MARBA-3410 file (N, C-alpha, C, O; in Angstrom, 1 decimal):
126
21.3,-14.6,9.5,19.9,-14.3,8.9,19.0,-14.0,10.0,18.9,-14.6,11.1 ~ 18.2,-12.9,9.8,17.3,-12.4,10.8,16.2,-13.5,11.0,15.6,-14.0,10.1 ~ 15.8,-13.7,12.3,14.7,-14.5,12.6,13.7,-13.7,13.4,14.1,-12.9,14.2 ~ 12.4,-13.9,13.1,11.4,-13.2,13.7,10.5,-14.2,14.5,10.2,-15.2,13.9 ~ 10.2,-13.9,15.7,9.5,-14.9,16.5,8.3,-14.1,17.2,8.4,-13.2,18.0
7.1,-14.5,16.7,5.9,-14.0,17.2,5.4,-14.8,18.4,5.5,-16.0,18.5 ~ 4.7,-14.1,19.3,4.1,-14.8,20.5,3.0,-14.0,21.0,2.7,-12.8,20.6 ~ 2.2,-14.5,21.9,1.2,-13.8,22.6,-0.2,-14.2,22.1,-1.2,-13.7,22.7 ~ -0.3,-15.0,21.1,-1.6,-15.4,20.6,-2.3,-16.3,21.5,-1.8,-16.8,22.5 ~ -3.6,-16.6,21.2,-4.3,-17.5,22.0,-5.8,-17.4,21.8,-6.2,-16.8,20.8
-6.6,-17.9,22.7,-8.0,-17.9,22.6,-8.5,-16.7,23.4,-8.2,-16.5,24.5 ~ -9.3,-15.9,22.7,-10.0,-14.7,23.4,-11.4,-14.7,23.1,-11.9,-15.2,22.0 ~ -12.2,-14.1,24.0,-13.6,-13.9,23.7,-13.9,-12.6,23.0,-13.1,-11.7,23.0 ~ -15.0,-12.6,22.3,-15.4,-11.3,21.7,-15.4,-10.2,22.7,-15.9,-10.3,23.8 ~ -14.8,-9.1,22.3,-14.6,-8.0,23.1,-13.4,-8.0,24.0,-13.1,-7.0,24.7
-12.7,-9.1,24.0,-11.5,-9.2,24.8,-10.2,-8.6,24.2,-10.3,-7.9,23.1 ~ -9.1,-8.8,24.8,-7.9,-8.2,24.4,-6.7,-9.2,24.4,-6.7,-10.2,25.2 ~ -5.8,-9.0,23.5,-4.5,-9.7,23.5,-3.4,-8.8,23.1,-3.6,-7.8,22.4 ~ -2.2,-9.1,23.6,-1.1,-8.3,23.1,-0.1,-9.3,22.5,0.4,-10.2,23.2 ~ 0.2,-9.0,21.3,1.2,-9.9,20.5,2.6,-9.2,20.6,2.7,-8.0,20.7
3.6,-10.1,20.6,5.0,-9.6,20.6,5.7,-10.2,19.5,5.4,-11.3,19.0 ~ 6.7,-9.5,19.0,7.5,-10.0,17.9,9.0,-9.6,18.2,9.3,-8.5,18.3 ~ 9.8,-10.6,18.5,11.2,-10.4,18.8,12.0,-10.8,17.6,11.8,-11.8,16.9 ~ 13.0,-9.9,17.4,13.9,-10.2,16.2,15.3,-10.5,16.8,15.7,-10.1,17.8 ~ 16.0,-11.4,16.0,17.3,-11.8,16.5,18.4,-10.8,16.2,19.5,-10.9,16.8
18.1,-9.9,15.3,19.1,-8.8,15.0,18.4,-7.5,15.2,17.2,-7.4,15.3 ~ 19.2,-6.4,15.2,18.7,-5.1,15.5,18.0,-4.5,14.2,18.6,-3.7,13.5 ~ 16.9,-5.0,13.9,16.2,-4.5,12.7,15.0,-3.7,13.1,14.4,-2.9,12.3 ~ 14.6,-3.8,14.3,13.3,-3.1,14.8,13.5,-1.6,14.6,12.6,-0.9,14.2 ~ 14.7,-1.0,15.1,14.8,0.4,15.1,15.2,1.0,13.8,15.0,2.2,13.6
15.7,0.2,12.9,16.1,0.8,11.6,15.2,0.6,10.4,15.4,1.0,9.3 ~ 14.1,-0.2,10.7,13.1,-0.5,9.7,11.7,-0.1,10.1,11.4,0.0,11.3 ~ 10.9,0.2,9.2,9.4,0.2,9.4,9.1,-1.2,9.8,9.6,-2.2,9.2 ~ 8.1,-1.4,10.7,7.7,-2.7,11.0,6.2,-2.9,10.8,5.4,-1.9,11.0 ~ 5.8,-4.0,10.4,4.4,-4.3,10.2,3.9,-5.5,10.8,4.6,-6.5,11.0
2.6,-5.6,11.1,1.9,-6.8,11.6,1.0,-7.2,10.4,0.2,-6.4,9.9 ~ 1.1,-8.4,10.1,0.2,-9.0,9.1,-0.7,-10.1,9.8,-0.4,-10.5,10.9 ~ -1.7,-10.5,9.0,-2.5,-11.6,9.5,-3.0,-12.4,8.3,-3.2,-11.9,7.2 ~ -3.2,-13.7,8.5,-3.7,-14.6,7.5,-4.8,-15.5,8.1,-4.5,-16.3,8.9 ~ -6.0,-15.3,7.6,-7.1,-16.1,8.1,-7.2,-17.3,7.1,-6.7,-17.2,6.0
-7.8,-18.4,7.6,-7.9,-19.6,6.7,-8.6,-19.3,5.4,-9.6,-18.7,5.4 ~ -7.9,-19.7,4.3,-8.5,-19.5,3.0,-8.3,-18.1,2.4,-8.7,-17.8,1.3 ~ -7.6,-17.2,3.2,-7.4,-15.8,2.8,-5.9,-15.6,2.5,-5.1,-16.3,3.0 ~ -5.6,-14.5,1.8,-4.2,-14.1,1.6,-3.8,-13.3,2.9,-4.6,-12.8,3.6 ~ -2.5,-13.3,3.1,-1.9,-12.5,4.2,-2.1,-11.1,3.9,-2.0,-10.6,2.8
-2.6,-10.3,4.9,-2.8,-8.9,4.8,-2.1,-8.1,5.9,-2.0,-8.6,7.0 ~ -1.7,-6.9,5.5,-1.0,-6.0,6.4,-2.1,-5.3,7.2,-3.0,-4.7,6.6 ~ -2.0,-5.3,8.5,-3.1,-4.7,9.3,-2.5,-3.5,10.1,-3.3,-2.6,10.4 ~ -1.2,-3.4,10.3,-0.7,-2.2,11.1,0.8,-2.1,10.7,1.5,-3.0,10.5 ~ 1.2,-0.8,10.6,2.6,-0.5,10.2,3.0,0.7,11.1,2.2,1.6,11.3
4.3,0.7,11.4,4.9,1.8,12.1,6.2,2.2,11.4,7.1,1.3,11.1 ~ 6.3,3.4,11.0,7.5,3.9,10.3,8.7,4.0,11.3,8.5,4.0,12.5 ~ 9.8,4.3,10.8,11.0,4.5,11.6,10.8,5.8,12.5,11.4,5.9,13.6 ~ 10.0,6.7,12.0,9.7,7.9,12.8,8.6,7.7,13.8,8.3,8.6,14.5 ~ 8.0,6.5,13.8,7.0,6.3,14.8,5.6,6.6,14.3,4.6,6.5,15.1
5.4,6.9,13.1,4.1,7.1,12.5,3.4,5.8,12.2,4.1,4.8,11.9 ~ 2.1,5.8,12.3,1.4,4.5,12.2,0.3,4.6,11.1,-0.2,5.7,10.8 ~ -0.1,3.4,10.6,-1.2,3.3,9.7,-1.8,2.0,10.0,-1.2,1.0,10.3 ~ -3.2,1.9,9.9,-3.9,0.7,10.2,-4.9,0.4,9.1,-5.4,1.3,8.4 ~ -5.2,-0.9,8.9,-6.3,-1.3,8.1,-7.6,-0.8,8.7,-7.7,-0.8,9.9
-8.5,-0.4,7.9,-9.7,0.2,8.4,-10.4,-0.7,9.4,-11.0,-0.2,10.3 ~ -10.4,-2.0,9.1,-11.1,-2.9,10.0,-10.6,-3.0,11.4,-11.3,-3.5,12.3 ~ -9.4,-2.5,11.6,-8.8,-2.6,13.0,-8.5,-1.2,13.6,-8.1,-1.1,14.7 ~ -8.8,-0.2,12.8,-8.6,1.2,13.4,-9.4,1.4,14.6,-10.5,1.1,14.7 ~ -8.7,2.0,15.6,-9.4,2.3,16.9,-9.4,1.1,17.8,-9.7,1.3,19.0
-9.0,-0.1,17.3,-9.0,-1.3,18.2,-7.5,-1.8,18.4,-7.2,-2.3,19.5 ~ -6.7,-1.7,17.4,-5.3,-2.3,17.4,-4.4,-1.1,17.5,-4.6,0.0,17.0 ~ -3.3,-1.3,18.2,-2.2,-0.4,18.4,-0.8,-1.0,18.2,-0.5,-2.0,18.9 ~ -0.1,-0.6,17.3,1.3,-1.1,17.1,2.3,-0.2,17.8,2.1,1.0,17.9 ~ 3.3,-0.8,18.4,4.3,-0.1,19.2,5.6,-0.9,19.1,5.6,-2.1,18.7
6.7,-0.3,19.5,7.9,-1.0,19.5,8.8,-0.6,20.6,8.7,0.6,21.1 ~ 9.7,-1.5,21.0,10.7,-1.2,22.0,12.1,-1.5,21.4,12.5,-2.6,21.3 ~ 12.7,-0.4,20.9,14.0,-0.6,20.2,15.0,-1.3,21.1,15.8,-2.1,20.6 ~ 15.1,-1.0,22.4,16.1,-1.6,23.2,15.9,-3.1,23.4,16.9,-3.8,23.6 ~ 14.7,-3.5,23.3,14.4,-5.0,23.4,14.3,-5.6,22.0,14.0,-6.8,21.9
14.4,-4.9,21.0,14.3,-5.4,19.6,13.0,-6.1,19.4,12.9,-7.2,18.8 ~ 11.9,-5.5,19.9,10.6,-6.1,19.9,9.5,-5.1,19.5,9.6,-3.9,19.8 ~ 8.6,-5.6,18.7,7.4,-4.9,18.3,6.2,-5.5,18.8,6.1,-6.8,18.9 ~ 5.2,-4.7,19.1,4.0,-5.2,19.8,2.8,-4.9,19.0,2.8,-4.0,18.1 ~ 1.7,-5.6,19.2,0.4,-5.3,18.6,-0.6,-5.5,19.8,-0.9,-6.7,20.1
-1.1,-4.4,20.3,-2.2,-4.5,21.3,-3.5,-4.6,20.5,-3.8,-3.7,19.7 ~ -4.3,-5.6,20.8,-5.5,-5.8,20.2,-6.7,-5.8,21.2,-6.7,-6.6,22.1 ~ -7.5,-4.8,21.0,-8.7,-4.7,21.9,-10.0,-4.9,21.2,-10.0,-4.8,19.9 ~ -11.0,-5.0,21.9,-12.4,-5.2,21.3,-12.4,-6.2,20.2,-12.8,-5.9,19.1 ~ -11.8,-7.3,20.5,-11.6,-8.4,19.5,-12.9,-8.9,18.9,-13.9,-8.9,19.6
-12.9,-9.2,17.6,-14.1,-9.7,16.9,-13.7,-11.1,16.3,-12.6,-11.4,16.1 ~ -14.8,-11.9,16.0,-14.5,-13.2,15.4,-13.7,-13.1,14.1,-12.9,-13.9,13.8 ~ -13.9,-12.0,13.4,-13.2,-11.8,12.1,-11.7,-11.5,12.3,-11.0,-11.4,11.3 ~ -11.3,-11.3,13.5,-9.9,-11.1,13.8,-9.1,-12.4,13.9,-7.9,-12.4,14.0 ~ -9.9,-13.5,13.9,-9.2,-14.8,14.0,-8.3,-15.0,12.8,-8.7,-15.0,11.6
-7.0,-15.3,13.1,-6.0,-15.5,12.0,-4.7,-15.8,12.7,-4.5,-15.8,13.9 ~ -3.8,-16.2,11.8,-2.4,-16.3,12.3,-1.7,-14.9,12.0,-1.8,-14.4,10.9 ~ -1.1,-14.4,13.0,-0.5,-13.1,13.0,1.0,-13.2,12.8,1.7,-14.0,13.5 ~ 1.6,-12.4,11.9,3.0,-12.3,11.7,3.5,-10.9,11.7,2.8,-10.0,11.5 ~ 4.8,-10.8,12.1,5.4,-9.4,11.9,6.5,-9.5,10.9,7.0,-10.6,10.6
6.9,-8.4,10.4,8.0,-8.3,9.4,8.5,-6.9,9.3,7.7,-6.0,9.6 ~ 9.7,-6.7,9.0,10.2,-5.4,8.5,9.6,-5.1,7.2,9.5,-6.0,6.3 ~ 9.3,-3.9,6.9,8.6,-3.5,5.7,9.3,-2.3,5.1,10.0,-1.5,5.8 ~ 9.1,-2.1,3.8,9.5,-0.9,3.1,8.3,-0.3,2.4,7.5,-1.1,1.9 ~ 8.2,1.0,2.3,9.1,2.1,2.7,9.3,2.2,4.2,8.4,1.9,5.0
10.4,2.8,4.6,10.8,2.9,6.0,10.3,4.1,6.7,9.7,4.0,7.8 ~ 10.5,5.3,6.1,10.4,6.5,6.9,9.1,7.3,6.6,8.9,8.4,7.2 ~ 8.3,6.9,5.7,7.1,7.6,5.5,5.9,6.7,5.8,6.1,5.5,5.9 ~ 4.8,7.2,5.9,3.5,6.4,6.1,2.8,6.4,4.7,2.5,7.5,4.2 ~ 2.5,5.3,4.2,2.0,5.1,2.9,0.7,4.2,3.0,0.5,3.6,4.1
-0.1,4.2,2.0,-1.2,3.3,2.0,-0.7,1.8,2.2,0.4,1.5,1.7 ~ -1.5,1.0,2.9,-1.0,-0.3,3.2,-0.6,-1.1,2.0,0.3,-2.0,2.1 ~ -1.2,-0.9,0.9,-0.9,-1.8,-0.3,0.4,-1.5,-0.9,0.9,-2.3,-1.7 ~ 1.0,-0.4,-0.4,2.4,0.0,-1.0,3.5,-0.9,-0.3,4.5,-1.1,-1.0 ~ 3.3,-1.3,0.9,4.4,-1.9,1.6,4.7,-3.3,1.1,3.9,-4.1,0.6
6.0,-3.6,1.3,6.6,-4.9,0.9,7.4,-5.4,2.1,8.1,-4.7,2.7 ~ 7.3,-6.7,2.4,8.0,-7.3,3.5,9.5,-7.5,3.1,9.8,-7.7,1.9 ~ 10.4,-7.5,4.1,11.8,-7.6,3.8,12.5,-8.9,4.3,13.4,-9.3,3.6 ~ 11.9,-9.5,5.3,12.6,-10.7,5.9,11.8,-12.0,5.7,10.7,-11.9,5.3 ~ 12.5,-13.1,6.0,11.8,-14.3,6.0,10.7,-14.3,7.1,10.8,-13.7,8.1
9.6,-15.0,6.8,8.5,-15.0,7.7,8.8,-16.0,8.9,9.4,-17.0,8.7 ~ 8.3,-15.6,10.1,8.4,-16.4,11.2,7.2,-17.4,11.2,6.5,-17.5,10.2 ~ 7.0,-18.1,12.3,6.0,-19.1,12.4,4.6,-18.5,12.6,3.6,-19.1,12.4 ~ 4.6,-17.2,13.1,3.3,-16.6,13.4,2.8,-17.0,14.7,3.3,-18.0,15.3 ~ 1.7,-16.4,15.2,1.0,-16.7,16.4,-0.5,-16.7,16.1,-1.0,-15.7,15.5
-1.1,-17.7,16.5,-2.5,-17.9,16.2,-3.4,-17.2,17.2,-3.3,-17.3,18.4 ~ -4.3,-16.4,16.7,-5.3,-15.7,17.5,-6.7,-16.2,17.1,-7.1,-16.2,15.9 ~ -7.4,-16.7,18.1,-8.7,-17.2,17.9,-9.7,-16.5,18.7,-9.6,-16.4,20.0 ~ -10.7,-15.9,18.1,-11.7,-15.1,18.9,-13.0,-15.8,18.8,-13.6,-16.1,17.7 ~ -13.4,-16.2,20.0,-14.6,-17.0,20.1,-15.8,-16.2,20.6,-15.7,-15.4,21.5
-17.0,-16.5,20.0,-18.2,-15.8,20.5,-18.9,-16.8,21.5,-20.0,-16.4,22.0
END
């Protein structure tokens, strides 16, 4: 069974940066679209960034221009570079394989495929 392990979270100041990593126990990164989700206290989990198998990306409007999703197939790892952090970015961040795989679609279309990992907490302090 695939396991996803997120890391790289922590405390950042407003305007700061963090890079999150997500390692998978099996080779799912290269054959699936991958997404980063986040869940703030009291809110539902939301998809914030997705990368198709072809490398195309889509982002939630609130993070466009600040977050960048990337992956390293050889390392079975997907990343989320987060710049210009805001207090509203505070959340637990999760990654998952998502479908559809090969096209870029509106974020609400995507569905997660694997069991969720523990996530990594990002706290942005002013």
